[in-house]
PyMOL CGO cylinders between C-alpha atoms (Angstrom):
from pymol import cmd
from pymol.cgo import CYLINDER

trace = [
    CYLINDER, 97.60, 72.72, 291.15, 100.87, 72.31, 289.30, 0.3, 1, 1, 1, 1, 1, 1,
    CYLINDER, 100.87, 72.31, 289.30, 103.67, 70.42, 291.00, 0.3, 1, 1, 1, 1, 1, 1,
    CYLINDER, 103.67, 70.42, 291.00, 107.16, 71.48, 289.97, 0.3, 1, 1, 1, 1, 1, 1,
    CYLINDER, 107.16, 71.48, 289.97, 110.55, 69.98, 290.55, 0.3, 1, 1, 1, 1, 1, 1,
    CYLINDER, 110.55, 69.98, 290.55, 114.03, 69.48, 289.27, 0.3, 1, 1, 1, 1, 1, 1,
    CYLINDER, 114.03, 69.48, 289.27, 117.47, 68.13, 289.88, 0.3, 1, 1, 1, 1, 1, 1,
    CYLINDER, 117.47, 68.13, 289.88, 120.15, 69.46, 292.23, 0.3, 1, 1, 1, 1, 1, 1,
    CYLINDER, 120.15, 69.46, 292.23, 122.01, 71.49, 289.58, 0.3, 1, 1, 1, 1, 1, 1,
    CYLINDER, 122.01, 71.49, 289.58, 118.80, 72.85, 288.04, 0.3, 1, 1, 1, 1, 1, 1,
    CYLINDER, 118.80, 72.85, 288.04, 119.47, 71.61, 284.51, 0.3, 1, 1, 1, 1, 1, 1,
    CYLINDER, 119.47, 71.61, 284.51, 116.43, 69.30, 284.55, 0.3, 1, 1, 1, 1, 1, 1,
    CYLINDER, 116.43, 69.30, 284.55, 113.05, 70.84, 285.42, 0.3, 1, 1, 1, 1, 1, 1,
    CYLINDER, 113.05, 70.84, 285.42, 109.61, 69.23, 285.24, 0.3, 1, 1, 1, 1, 1, 1,
    CYLINDER, 109.61, 69.23, 285.24, 105.94, 69.94, 285.89, 0.3, 1, 1, 1, 1, 1, 1,
    CYLINDER, 105.94, 69.94, 285.89, 103.08, 67.67, 286.90, 0.3, 1, 1, 1, 1, 1, 1,
    CYLINDER, 103.08, 67.67, 286.90, 99.56, 69.00, 286.33, 0.3, 1, 1, 1, 1, 1, 1,
    CYLINDER, 99.56, 69.00, 286.33, 97.71, 66.19, 288.10, 0.3, 1, 1, 1, 1, 1, 1,
    CYLINDER, 97.71, 66.19, 288.10, 97.91, 64.67, 291.57, 0.3, 1, 1, 1, 1, 1, 1,
    CYLINDER, 97.91, 64.67, 291.57, 100.63, 62.39, 292.84, 0.3, 1, 1, 1, 1, 1, 1,
    CYLINDER, 100.63, 62.39, 292.84, 99.40, 59.11, 294.33, 0.3, 1, 1, 1, 1, 1, 1,
    CYLINDER, 99.40, 59.11, 294.33, 100.65, 55.88, 295.89, 0.3, 1, 1, 1, 1, 1, 1,
    CYLINDER, 100.65, 55.88, 295.89, 103.67, 57.29, 297.71, 0.3, 1, 1, 1, 1, 1, 1,
    CYLINDER, 103.67, 57.29, 297.71, 105.91, 54.82, 299.51, 0.3, 1, 1, 1, 1, 1, 1,
    CYLINDER, 105.91, 54.82, 299.51, 109.37, 54.44, 300.97, 0.3, 1, 1, 1, 1, 1, 1,
    CYLINDER, 109.37, 54.44, 300.97, 111.20, 51.71, 299.05, 0.3, 1, 1, 1, 1, 1, 1,
    CYLINDER, 111.20, 51.71, 299.05, 113.97, 49.91, 300.95, 0.3, 1, 1, 1, 1, 1, 1,
    CYLINDER, 113.97, 49.91, 300.95, 115.13, 47.62, 298.10, 0.3, 1, 1, 1, 1, 1, 1,
    CYLINDER, 115.13, 47.62, 298.10, 118.88, 47.56, 297.53, 0.3, 1, 1, 1, 1, 1, 1,
    CYLINDER, 118.88, 47.56, 297.53, 118.54, 49.23, 294.13, 0.3, 1, 1, 1, 1, 1, 1,
    CYLINDER, 118.54, 49.23, 294.13, 116.64, 52.23, 295.52, 0.3, 1, 1, 1, 1, 1, 1,
    CYLINDER, 116.64, 52.23, 295.52, 119.10, 52.51, 298.39, 0.3, 1, 1, 1, 1, 1, 1,
    CYLINDER, 119.10, 52.51, 298.39, 122.02, 52.58, 295.98, 0.3, 1, 1, 1, 1, 1, 1,
    CYLINDER, 122.02, 52.58, 295.98, 120.31, 54.95, 293.52, 0.3, 1, 1, 1, 1, 1, 1,
    CYLINDER, 120.31, 54.95, 293.52, 119.52, 57.43, 296.29, 0.3, 1, 1, 1, 1, 1, 1,
    CYLINDER, 119.52, 57.43, 296.29, 122.58, 56.86, 298.47, 0.3, 1, 1, 1, 1, 1, 1,
    CYLINDER, 122.58, 56.86, 298.47, 120.21, 56.67, 301.43, 0.3, 1, 1, 1, 1, 1, 1,
    CYLINDER, 120.21, 56.67, 301.43, 118.29, 54.22, 303.60, 0.3, 1, 1, 1, 1, 1, 1,
    CYLINDER, 118.29, 54.22, 303.60, 115.39, 54.24, 301.13, 0.3, 1, 1, 1, 1, 1, 1,
    CYLINDER, 115.39, 54.24, 301.13, 113.96, 55.99, 298.09, 0.3, 1, 1, 1, 1, 1, 1,
    CYLINDER, 113.96, 55.99, 298.09, 110.59, 57.71, 298.32, 0.3, 1, 1, 1, 1, 1, 1,
    CYLINDER, 110.59, 57.71, 298.32, 108.47, 57.73, 295.17, 0.3, 1, 1, 1, 1, 1, 1,
    CYLINDER, 108.47, 57.73, 295.17, 104.95, 58.71, 294.16, 0.3, 1, 1, 1, 1, 1, 1,
    CYLINDER, 104.95, 58.71, 294.16, 103.08, 58.03, 290.94, 0.3, 1, 1, 1, 1, 1, 1,
    CYLINDER, 103.08, 58.03, 290.94, 101.82, 60.51, 288.37, 0.3, 1, 1, 1, 1, 1, 1,
    CYLINDER, 101.82, 60.51, 288.37, 99.91, 59.93, 285.17, 0.3, 1, 1, 1, 1, 1, 1,
    CYLINDER, 99.91, 59.93, 285.17, 102.38, 60.15, 282.29, 0.3, 1, 1, 1, 1, 1, 1,
    CYLINDER, 102.38, 60.15, 282.29, 99.90, 62.44, 280.50, 0.3, 1, 1, 1, 1, 1, 1,
    CYLINDER, 99.90, 62.44, 280.50, 100.22, 64.91, 283.42, 0.3, 1, 1, 1, 1, 1, 1,
    CYLINDER, 100.22, 64.91, 283.42, 104.05, 64.87, 283.46, 0.3, 1, 1, 1, 1, 1, 1,
    CYLINDER, 104.05, 64.87, 283.46, 106.16, 67.21, 281.33, 0.3, 1, 1, 1, 1, 1, 1,
    CYLINDER, 106.16, 67.21, 281.33, 109.88, 67.93, 281.14, 0.3, 1, 1, 1, 1, 1, 1,
    CYLINDER, 109.88, 67.93, 281.14, 110.20, 71.73, 281.05, 0.3, 1, 1, 1, 1, 1, 1,
    CYLINDER, 110.20, 71.73, 281.05, 113.96, 71.92, 280.49, 0.3, 1, 1, 1, 1, 1, 1,
    CYLINDER, 113.96, 71.92, 280.49, 117.00, 69.68, 280.35, 0.3, 1, 1, 1, 1, 1, 1,
    CYLINDER, 117.00, 69.68, 280.35, 115.54, 66.66, 278.55, 0.3, 1, 1, 1, 1, 1, 1,
    CYLINDER, 115.54, 66.66, 278.55, 118.94, 66.24, 276.89, 0.3, 1, 1, 1, 1, 1, 1,
    CYLINDER, 118.94, 66.24, 276.89, 120.56, 65.96, 280.34, 0.3, 1, 1, 1, 1, 1, 1,
    CYLINDER, 120.56, 65.96, 280.34, 118.43, 62.99, 281.44, 0.3, 1, 1, 1, 1, 1, 1,
    CYLINDER, 118.43, 62.99, 281.44, 120.26, 59.68, 281.44, 0.3, 1, 1, 1, 1, 1, 1,
    CYLINDER, 120.26, 59.68, 281.44, 118.55, 56.32, 281.70, 0.3, 1, 1, 1, 1, 1, 1,
    CYLINDER, 118.55, 56.32, 281.70, 119.71, 53.18, 283.46, 0.3, 1, 1, 1, 1, 1, 1,
    CYLINDER, 119.71, 53.18, 283.46, 117.92, 49.84, 283.05, 0.3, 1, 1, 1, 1, 1, 1,
    CYLINDER, 117.92, 49.84, 283.05, 118.03, 48.44, 286.58, 0.3, 1, 1, 1, 1, 1, 1,
    CYLINDER, 118.03, 48.44, 286.58, 115.87, 45.41, 285.78, 0.3, 1, 1, 1, 1, 1, 1,
    CYLINDER, 115.87, 45.41, 285.78, 114.08, 43.89, 282.79, 0.3, 1, 1, 1, 1, 1, 1,
    CYLINDER, 114.08, 43.89, 282.79, 110.98, 46.10, 283.18, 0.3, 1, 1, 1, 1, 1, 1,
    CYLINDER, 110.98, 46.10, 283.18, 112.42, 49.23, 284.84, 0.3, 1, 1, 1, 1, 1, 1,
    CYLINDER, 112.42, 49.23, 284.84, 114.30, 52.32, 283.68, 0.3, 1, 1, 1, 1, 1, 1,
    CYLINDER, 114.30, 52.32, 283.68, 115.64, 54.71, 286.29, 0.3, 1, 1, 1, 1, 1, 1,
    CYLINDER, 115.64, 54.71, 286.29, 116.43, 58.25, 285.18, 0.3, 1, 1, 1, 1, 1, 1,
    CYLINDER, 116.43, 58.25, 285.18, 118.90, 60.72, 286.60, 0.3, 1, 1, 1, 1, 1, 1,
    CYLINDER, 118.90, 60.72, 286.60, 120.57, 64.01, 285.70, 0.3, 1, 1, 1, 1, 1, 1,
    CYLINDER, 120.57, 64.01, 285.70, 123.82, 63.49, 283.80, 0.3, 1, 1, 1, 1, 1, 1,
    CYLINDER, 123.82, 63.49, 283.80, 125.39, 66.56, 285.42, 0.3, 1, 1, 1, 1, 1, 1,
    CYLINDER, 125.39, 66.56, 285.42, 124.55, 66.26, 289.14, 0.3, 1, 1, 1, 1, 1, 1,
    CYLINDER, 124.55, 66.26, 289.14, 123.32, 62.66, 289.41, 0.3, 1, 1, 1, 1, 1, 1,
    CYLINDER, 123.32, 62.66, 289.41, 119.95, 63.44, 291.00, 0.3, 1, 1, 1, 1, 1, 1,
    CYLINDER, 119.95, 63.44, 291.00, 117.55, 60.51, 290.85, 0.3, 1, 1, 1, 1, 1, 1,
    CYLINDER, 117.55, 60.51, 290.85, 114.43, 61.58, 288.93, 0.3, 1, 1, 1, 1, 1, 1,
    CYLINDER, 114.43, 61.58, 288.93, 112.08, 58.84, 287.77, 0.3, 1, 1, 1, 1, 1, 1,
    CYLINDER, 112.08, 58.84, 287.77, 111.33, 55.14, 287.99, 0.3, 1, 1, 1, 1, 1, 1,
    CYLINDER, 111.33, 55.14, 287.99, 109.67, 53.99, 284.76, 0.3, 1, 1, 1, 1, 1, 1,
    CYLINDER, 109.67, 53.99, 284.76, 108.09, 50.60, 284.05, 0.3, 1, 1, 1, 1, 1, 1,
    CYLINDER, 108.09, 50.60, 284.05, 107.90, 49.35, 280.47, 0.3, 1, 1, 1, 1, 1, 1,
    CYLINDER, 107.90, 49.35, 280.47, 104.75, 47.44, 281.43, 0.3, 1, 1, 1, 1, 1, 1,
    CYLINDER, 104.75, 47.44, 281.43, 103.00, 50.62, 282.70, 0.3, 1, 1, 1, 1, 1, 1,
    CYLINDER, 103.00, 50.62, 282.70, 103.93, 53.45, 280.32, 0.3, 1, 1, 1, 1, 1, 1,
    CYLINDER, 103.93, 53.45, 280.32, 100.92, 55.45, 281.50, 0.3, 1, 1, 1, 1, 1, 1,
    CYLINDER, 100.92, 55.45, 281.50, 102.59, 55.94, 284.92, 0.3, 1, 1, 1, 1, 1, 1,
    CYLINDER, 102.59, 55.94, 284.92, 105.68, 57.94, 285.90, 0.3, 1, 1, 1, 1, 1, 1,
    CYLINDER, 105.68, 57.94, 285.90, 107.03, 57.33, 289.39, 0.3, 1, 1, 1, 1, 1, 1,
    CYLINDER, 107.03, 57.33, 289.39, 108.75, 60.47, 290.66, 0.3, 1, 1, 1, 1, 1, 1,
    CYLINDER, 108.75, 60.47, 290.66, 111.45, 60.58, 293.32, 0.3, 1, 1, 1, 1, 1, 1,
    CYLINDER, 111.45, 60.58, 293.32, 109.82, 62.87, 295.88, 0.3, 1, 1, 1, 1, 1, 1,
    CYLINDER, 109.82, 62.87, 295.88, 113.17, 64.33, 296.91, 0.3, 1, 1, 1, 1, 1, 1,
    CYLINDER, 113.17, 64.33, 296.91, 113.32, 66.30, 293.64, 0.3, 1, 1, 1, 1, 1, 1,
    CYLINDER, 113.32, 66.30, 293.64, 109.85, 67.84, 294.03, 0.3, 1, 1, 1, 1, 1, 1,
    CYLINDER, 109.85, 67.84, 294.03, 109.81, 71.51, 295.02, 0.3, 1, 1, 1, 1, 1, 1,
    CYLINDER, 109.81, 71.51, 295.02, 107.54, 72.29, 297.96, 0.3, 1, 1, 1, 1, 1, 1,
    CYLINDER, 107.54, 72.29, 297.96, 104.69, 70.10, 299.15, 0.3, 1, 1, 1, 1, 1, 1,
    CYLINDER, 104.69, 70.10, 299.15, 103.93, 67.27, 296.72, 0.3, 1, 1, 1, 1, 1, 1,
    CYLINDER, 103.93, 67.27, 296.72, 100.39, 66.94, 298.10, 0.3, 1, 1, 1, 1, 1, 1,
    CYLINDER, 100.39, 66.94, 298.10, 100.86, 63.27, 299.01, 0.3, 1, 1, 1, 1, 1, 1,
    CYLINDER, 100.86, 63.27, 299.01, 102.39, 61.45, 301.95, 0.3, 1, 1, 1, 1, 1, 1,
    CYLINDER, 102.39, 61.45, 301.95, 104.03, 58.03, 301.99, 0.3, 1, 1, 1, 1, 1, 1,
    CYLINDER, 104.03, 58.03, 301.99, 101.52, 55.35, 303.02, 0.3, 1, 1, 1, 1, 1, 1,
    CYLINDER, 101.52, 55.35, 303.02, 103.89, 52.42, 303.51, 0.3, 1, 1, 1, 1, 1, 1,
    CYLINDER, 103.89, 52.42, 303.51, 107.40, 51.00, 303.56, 0.3, 1, 1, 1, 1, 1, 1,
    CYLINDER, 107.40, 51.00, 303.56, 108.05, 48.43, 300.83, 0.3, 1, 1, 1, 1, 1, 1,
    CYLINDER, 108.05, 48.43, 300.83, 110.83, 45.87, 300.40, 0.3, 1, 1, 1, 1, 1, 1,
    CYLINDER, 110.83, 45.87, 300.40, 111.71, 46.06, 304.08, 0.3, 1, 1, 1, 1, 1, 1,
    CYLINDER, 111.71, 46.06, 304.08, 112.99, 42.49, 303.72, 0.3, 1, 1, 1, 1, 1, 1,
    CYLINDER, 112.99, 42.49, 303.72, 116.12, 44.05, 302.22, 0.3, 1, 1, 1, 1, 1, 1,
    CYLINDER, 116.12, 44.05, 302.22, 116.29, 47.28, 304.23, 0.3, 1, 1, 1, 1, 1, 1,
    CYLINDER, 116.29, 47.28, 304.23, 119.62, 48.66, 305.40, 0.3, 1, 1, 1, 1, 1, 1,
    CYLINDER, 119.62, 48.66, 305.40, 120.60, 46.96, 308.68, 0.3, 1, 1, 1, 1, 1, 1,
    CYLINDER, 120.60, 46.96, 308.68, 121.79, 50.30, 310.09, 0.3, 1, 1, 1, 1, 1, 1,
    CYLINDER, 121.79, 50.30, 310.09, 118.38, 51.97, 309.68, 0.3, 1, 1, 1, 1, 1, 1,
    CYLINDER, 118.38, 51.97, 309.68, 115.50, 51.53, 312.13, 0.3, 1, 1, 1, 1, 1, 1,
    CYLINDER, 115.50, 51.53, 312.13, 112.00, 52.33, 310.90, 0.3, 1, 1, 1, 1, 1, 1,
    CYLINDER, 112.00, 52.33, 310.90, 110.42, 54.38, 313.66, 0.3, 1, 1, 1, 1, 1, 1,
    CYLINDER, 110.42, 54.38, 313.66, 107.06, 55.41, 312.19, 0.3, 1, 1, 1, 1, 1, 1,
    CYLINDER, 107.06, 55.41, 312.19, 103.84, 53.41, 312.24, 0.3, 1, 1, 1, 1, 1, 1,
    CYLINDER, 103.84, 53.41, 312.24, 103.33, 53.06, 308.48, 0.3, 1, 1, 1, 1, 1, 1,
    CYLINDER, 103.33, 53.06, 308.48, 102.55, 49.55, 307.22, 0.3, 1, 1, 1, 1, 1, 1,
    CYLINDER, 102.55, 49.55, 307.22, 105.62, 47.50, 306.32, 0.3, 1, 1, 1, 1, 1, 1,
    CYLINDER, 105.62, 47.50, 306.32, 105.81, 45.00, 303.46, 0.3, 1, 1, 1, 1, 1, 1,
    CYLINDER, 105.81, 45.00, 303.46, 108.64, 42.50, 302.96, 0.3, 1, 1, 1, 1, 1, 1,
    CYLINDER, 108.64, 42.50, 302.96, 108.38, 42.91, 299.20, 0.3, 1, 1, 1, 1, 1, 1,
    CYLINDER, 108.38, 42.91, 299.20, 105.82, 44.89, 297.20, 0.3, 1, 1, 1, 1, 1, 1,
    CYLINDER, 105.82, 44.89, 297.20, 102.22, 44.55, 298.48, 0.3, 1, 1, 1, 1, 1, 1,
    CYLINDER, 102.22, 44.55, 298.48, 100.98, 43.42, 295.07, 0.3, 1, 1, 1, 1, 1, 1,
    CYLINDER, 100.98, 43.42, 295.07, 103.63, 40.68, 295.04, 0.3, 1, 1, 1, 1, 1, 1,
    CYLINDER, 103.63, 40.68, 295.04, 103.36, 39.53, 298.64, 0.3, 1, 1, 1, 1, 1, 1,
    CYLINDER, 103.36, 39.53, 298.64, 99.60, 39.26, 298.94, 0.3, 1, 1, 1, 1, 1, 1,
    CYLINDER, 99.60, 39.26, 298.94, 99.59, 41.87, 301.72, 0.3, 1, 1, 1, 1, 1, 1,
]
cmd.load_cgo(trace, "trace")
């Protein structure tokens, strides 16, 4: 199965030839601001399975922290990827830019310690104050 996606204006298009894994809703303030929403939803792909099909020259990068680059389309602003310098073998994809069913469902809410006060989580997914690997949860 090939997963396809792209930005709002269509300039950037990508394909993923492997499965997406580890989907979560991230409530950290940076994801909220990057998405302009209550949270950002991401899933991981192997970098070897990810390919930009068109618009590579339209992708802008923003270093949001020492280890993280966030990418977005320079024309429409769509959030695309969350890339860690320390894990170059992984590409985290914003699920909102995936076309159709990504084949994975979010398994948790992370960084709920900084979630938007105007948003109430109403599902039964596990909630983590920070990231599970950082909080011991």
